[in-house]
C-alpha positions as CSV (number, residue, x, y, z in Angstrom):
1,X,2.9,6.2,36.7
2,X,4.4,8.9,34.4
3,X,2.1,10.8,32.1
4,X,2.8,8.5,29.1
5,X,0.2,6.6,27.1
6,X,1.3,4.6,24.1
7,X,-1.1,3.3,21.5
8,X,-1.0,0.6,18.9
9,X,-2.2,1.9,15.5
10,X,-4.2,-0.8,13.7
11,X,-7.3,-2.1,15.5
12,X,-7.1,0.8,17.9
13,X,-6.8,4.2,16.1
14,X,-6.8,2.8,12.5
15,X,-9.5,0.6,11.1
16,X,-8.6,-2.9,10.0
17,X,-9.3,-3.9,6.4
18,X,-12.8,-3.7,5.2
19,X,-14.4,-6.8,3.6
20,X,-14.7,-5.1,0.2
21,X,-11.0,-4.2,0.3
22,X,-10.0,-7.7,1.2
23,X,-12.1,-9.1,-1.6
24,X,-10.5,-6.7,-4.1
25,X,-7.0,-7.9,-3.0
26,X,-8.0,-11.5,-3.4
27,X,-9.4,-10.8,-6.9
28,X,-6.2,-9.0,-7.9
29,X,-4.2,-12.0,-6.6
30,X,-6.3,-14.4,-8.6
31,X,-6.2,-16.9,-5.7
32,X,-8.6,-18.7,-3.4
33,X,-9.3,-16.6,-0.3
34,X,-8.3,-19.0,2.4
35,X,-4.8,-20.0,1.2
36,X,-4.2,-16.5,0.1
37,X,-4.8,-15.0,3.5
38,X,-2.8,-17.7,5.2
39,X,0.2,-16.9,3.0
40,X,-0.4,-13.1,3.3
41,X,-0.2,-13.3,7.1
42,X,2.5,-15.9,7.3
43,X,4.8,-13.7,5.2
44,X,3.9,-10.4,7.0
45,X,6.3,-10.3,9.9
46,X,9.3,-9.7,7.6
47,X,7.4,-7.1,5.8
48,X,6.5,-5.3,9.0
49,X,10.2,-5.4,10.0
50,X,11.2,-3.6,6.8
51,X,11.2,-6.0,3.9
52,X,10.8,-4.5,0.4
53,X,7.2,-4.6,-0.8
54,X,8.0,-6.5,-4.0
55,X,10.0,-9.1,-2.1
56,X,7.0,-9.5,0.3
57,X,4.6,-10.2,-2.5
58,X,7.0,-12.5,-4.2
59,X,7.2,-14.4,-0.9
60,X,3.4,-14.7,-0.8
61,X,3.3,-15.9,-4.4
62,X,6.1,-18.5,-3.7
63,X,4.1,-19.8,-0.7
64,X,1.0,-20.2,-2.9
65,X,3.1,-21.6,-5.8
66,X,1.9,-19.0,-8.2
67,X,3.0,-15.7,-9.9
68,X,0.9,-12.6,-9.5
69,X,0.0,-10.8,-12.7
70,X,0.1,-7.3,-11.3
71,X,2.2,-6.8,-8.2
72,X,2.0,-3.0,-8.3
73,X,-1.8,-3.2,-8.3
74,X,-1.7,-5.5,-5.3
75,X,0.7,-3.2,-3.5
76,X,-1.6,-0.2,-4.1
77,X,-4.8,-2.0,-3.1
78,X,-3.1,-3.3,0.1
79,X,-1.9,0.1,1.1
80,X,-5.3,1.6,0.5
81,X,-6.9,-1.1,2.7
82,X,-4.8,-0.1,5.7
83,X,-5.2,3.7,5.5
84,X,-8.5,4.4,7.2
85,X,-8.9,6.1,10.6
86,X,-11.4,5.4,13.4
87,X,-12.8,8.9,13.7
88,X,-13.9,8.5,17.3
89,X,-10.5,7.3,18.4
90,X,-8.8,10.0,16.4
91,X,-11.0,12.5,18.2
92,X,-10.0,11.0,21.6
93,X,-6.3,11.3,20.6
94,X,-6.7,15.0,20.0
95,X,-8.6,15.3,23.3
96,X,-6.0,13.6,25.3
97,X,-3.2,15.6,23.7
98,X,-5.0,18.8,24.4
99,X,-5.4,17.7,28.1
100,X,-1.6,17.5,28.3
101,X,-1.0,13.7,28.1
102,X,2.2,12.6,26.5
103,X,1.2,10.2,23.7
104,X,3.3,7.6,21.8
105,X,2.6,5.3,18.9
106,X,4.0,1.7,18.7
107,X,2.9,0.1,15.4
108,X,3.8,-2.9,13.3
109,X,3.6,-1.1,10.0
110,X,5.2,-1.6,6.6
111,X,7.5,1.0,5.2
112,X,5.3,1.9,2.2
113,X,2.4,2.8,4.5
114,X,4.3,5.4,6.5
115,X,4.2,8.1,3.8
116,X,0.5,7.3,3.2
117,X,-0.2,8.0,6.8
118,X,2.0,11.1,6.8
119,X,0.2,12.5,3.8
120,X,-3.4,11.6,4.8
121,X,-3.3,11.8,8.5
122,X,-0.3,14.0,9.3
123,X,-2.2,16.2,11.8
124,X,-3.1,13.1,13.8
125,X,0.4,11.7,13.8
126,X,1.6,15.1,15.0
127,X,-0.2,14.7,18.3
128,X,2.3,11.9,19.3
129,X,5.5,12.8,21.1
130,X,7.2,9.7,19.5
131,X,6.4,7.3,16.6
132,X,7.9,3.8,16.9
133,X,7.4,2.0,13.6
134,X,8.5,-1.6,13.2
135,X,9.6,-1.1,9.6
136,X,12.1,1.6,10.8
137,X,13.4,-0.3,13.9
138,X,13.7,-3.7,12.2
139,X,11.8,-5.4,15.0
140,X,8.0,-5.9,15.5
141,X,5.7,-6.6,18.4
142,X,5.5,-8.9,20.3
143,X,9.3,-8.8,20.4
144,X,10.4,-7.4,23.7
145,X,12.8,-5.0,22.0
146,X,10.0,-3.2,20.3
147,X,8.6,-2.1,23.7
148,X,12.0,-1.1,25.0
149,X,12.7,1.0,22.0
150,X,9.3,2.7,22.3
151,X,10.0,3.5,26.0
152,X,13.4,4.9,25.0
153,X,11.8,7.1,22.3
154,X,9.4,8.4,25.0
155,X,12.3,9.1,27.4
156,X,10.9,6.8,30.2
157,X,11.3,3.4,31.6
158,X,8.9,0.7,30.4
159,X,7.3,0.7,33.8
160,X,6.2,4.3,33.3
161,X,4.1,3.5,30.2
162,X,0.4,2.7,29.8
163,X,0.2,0.7,26.6
164,X,-3.0,-0.1,24.7
165,X,-3.2,-2.7,21.9
166,X,-6.0,-4.7,20.4
167,X,-4.1,-8.0,20.4
168,X,-3.8,-10.0,23.5
169,X,-0.3,-11.4,22.7
170,X,1.0,-7.8,22.3
171,X,-0.5,-6.8,25.6
172,X,1.1,-9.8,27.3
173,X,4.5,-9.0,25.8
174,X,4.2,-5.4,26.9
175,X,3.5,-6.5,30.4
176,X,6.5,-8.8,30.3
177,X,8.6,-5.8,29.2
178,X,7.4,-4.0,32.3
179,X,4.6,-1.8,30.9
180,X,1.1,-1.5,32.3
181,X,-1.0,-2.7,29.3
182,X,-4.6,-3.3,28.4
183,X,-6.4,-4.8,25.5
184,X,-8.4,-2.2,23.6
185,X,-12.1,-2.5,23.9
186,X,-13.7,1.0,23.2
187,X,-13.2,4.7,23.2
188,X,-14.8,5.0,26.6
189,X,-12.5,2.4,28.0
190,X,-9.5,4.4,26.9
191,X,-10.9,7.6,28.2
192,X,-11.4,6.0,31.6
193,X,-7.9,4.4,31.6
194,X,-6.4,7.9,30.8
195,X,-7.9,9.2,34.0
196,X,-5.6,6.8,36.0
197,X,-2.6,8.4,34.4
198,X,-1.4,11.6,36.3
199,X,-1.1,14.7,34.3
């Protein structure tokens, strides 16, 4: 296998939403939690693939049959909830890059979050040889094309990539696209997997 390791961002390097952040978003929405999160996630694929933020929140509101009082506040709270890094994994990324591994990032991410990550975590993003963001490509995992584009960005065939993601469906899709792929479990698991990739 070529010396290429591609990572998912959220749930692997970035932390998922904290409970208090989720509660804040629900309060701003003025909605019941369960139907709100159903609508939030049901409308998310188009947002990940490049939809405008206001259009996304309008779609969520339409699904709930309501109108949100302060969409800009919802946007800001949502962006903040998705901007935290797992410091242990960030440290491992720097470690692997320093060892000479070629690293890539393949993330379902909304357009508004990209500048947030660039401003807050630019040094971390700089350790990746290629960044493949769904909002810029117009296609999101688990669509096969997302993996193919990522491999193209890395300059290799899919079969030369080790891909790590926290979601089983994304790992299965990566394997179907030809990649070696594993579900993320821990920092130590990734460190051991990296040892199987020739420098």
